[in-house]
N, C-alpha and C positions, 0 to 999 in steps of 0.2 A: 526907189525914190527917197531922196533925203530932204527932210523938212526941218525948219528951225523950230525950236521949242524954248520956253523961258529959261531952261538951264543948259542950253546948247543945241544939239541936233539929234534927230532920230531917223533911222533908216527903215523904210517900209519895203517888204518884199514884193507884195502884189496888192493892187486895188482893182476890184471889179465894180463898175458903175452900171446899174440897170434901173429900170422903172420900179423894180421891187426893192430897191435900197442900194446902199454902198457897202461892199464887203471888203474889209481890211484883212488881209491874209498874212499871217506869220508862218513861214516854212521852216521845218526842222528836218534835217537829214541825219537820222540816227540809225544804228544797228542795235540789235539786242533787245532786252526787255526794258520796258518803260514803266515806271511807277510814279504816280502823282495824283493830286486832287486839286480842286479849284483854289483852296485856301492856303496850301503850302507855299512857302517862299521859294523852295527849291524842289525839283523833281530829281529822280534818280534813274540813271541808265545802268543796267547790269549787262556786262559784256565779258564773256569768258571768265566768269567768277570774280571779276573786278567791278567795282561800283564807282560811278562818276556822278557828281552832282552838277546840275545846271539850273539856271534861273527859270522859274515857272513861266512858260511862254504865254500864258493867259495874262499875267501881270505885265510882261514885256509888251504884249500887243495893246494893252490898255493905253499906254503912252502913245502908241501910234494912232489909235482911234481918237484920243484927245487932240492930237496934232491935226488930224484931218478935219475934225469937228471945228477947231479954231480957225483953220484956213478957209473953210467953206462957210462958216457962220451958220451952221445948222444944228438942229436938235440931235442929241446922241441916239435917240430911238430910230433915226433914219440910217444909222451905221451899224453893221453887224460884224463882230469880231470872230474870226475863224483861225484856228491853229491846225495846220496840216502836216502830218508826218509823212515824209517820203523815205525811200530806202527800206531796208529790211529790218523793221522794228516791230515789236509786238507789245501791245498794252497788257500789263499784268494787273492793273487795277481798273475799276470802272471809271472811264473818263467823262468829263463834263460834255454835254451835248454838242458843244461847238469845237471839240477836238476830234479830228477825223483823219483817216488815212487818205492818200491820194485818190484811191478808187471811190471813196465816199464823198469827195469834195463836190463834184458836179451835182449829184443828187441832193446834197445838203443845200447848195445854193438854189437849186430849182425848187426845193421845199418852201421857199419864200415866194408865194405866188400872188400876193396882194400888191396891186399897183399903188405906190406911195409917192412916186416922183413923176413929174410931167416930162415930156420929151424935151422941153426947154431947160428944165432942171438938169437933166442928164447931160445935155450939150454944154450948159454953163459950167457944171461941176468938172466935166472932162477938160474944158478949156483951162480952167483954173489950175487943175492938177497937172496939166501938161505944159504949163507956162515955164519958159526957160529960166525964170527968176528962181524957181525952186530946184533946178538941176544944175545951177552954175558950178563950175569946178571949185570956186572958193568955198561954197557950202560943203561940197563933197570933201575937200581937203580938211575942212574944219571937223567934219564927222570922223574922218579917218584919224585925225589928231586926237579927238576925244576917245576913240576906241583904243588907240595906241597908249594914251595916258592911263586908261583903265587897266590895260594889260601890264603896264610897267609900275603903276601905282594902284593896285587893286582895291576894291571896296570890299569891306567885310560882309560876307553873306549872312552873318548872324544879326548884326545890329545896323549895317549900312554906313558905318564910319570908314574913313580912309584908313588904309593899312600902311604901316611903315616898315622899312627894312631894318632888321635887328640882327645882332650877332650873338650867338649862343655863348654864355660865359661859363657854363658848367655842363657836366654830363658827357655822354659819348660824342656828341656833335659839337663839342667846344670849338669855337672859332668859325663855325659855319654860319652862313647867313640864312635867314628865314623872314617871312612876312608875318608881322604881328599887328593885331588891331590896335589903333590909336586910342581906343576906349579902355585899354588895360588900366587898372585891374578889374573894372566892371565887366568887361568882355575879355575873355582869354583865348579867343579864336586865333589859330596860327595856321600857316600853310608853308610848305617848302618853296624855296626860291627855285624857279624853273631854270 
């Protein structure tokens, strides 16, 4: 489901609506070892002795939770954020309580056994979230455009500023292009152009 946000759009993998709350689920399909904690901006995947960074999925899902909260006009304590890892991955650090494997997902949801929403709330929220207004192809196209923009004009994972394409002027890689943070010299983060 793609929803509008103040700064563009956000795409939510899954939403479960029950009398026990609304569960916003971010799904990650990774292999290898996963390292991370709740406060880190980026987590690490270790696969065949190579390490890859990816955005902290708890932070990513926070934006989804806020979009659902805004759309439904409800308190945040009625919404539960869950990150579920599918695929052949193994946690190598202690994960926050709401980060689970696929096999732990259903028991986790069932652990919320206090009724906090009425049948009418469930029906009303389901109708709002399934409204065609929020799944129109124009919003979907806008979201794909935002993702494409971020791939081609990445954001610096260290400081959050836009990255710019630069050309190396010296060293072994002279003449080659790379992404450099627009916050240079305050932020010196760079990454290879794919």
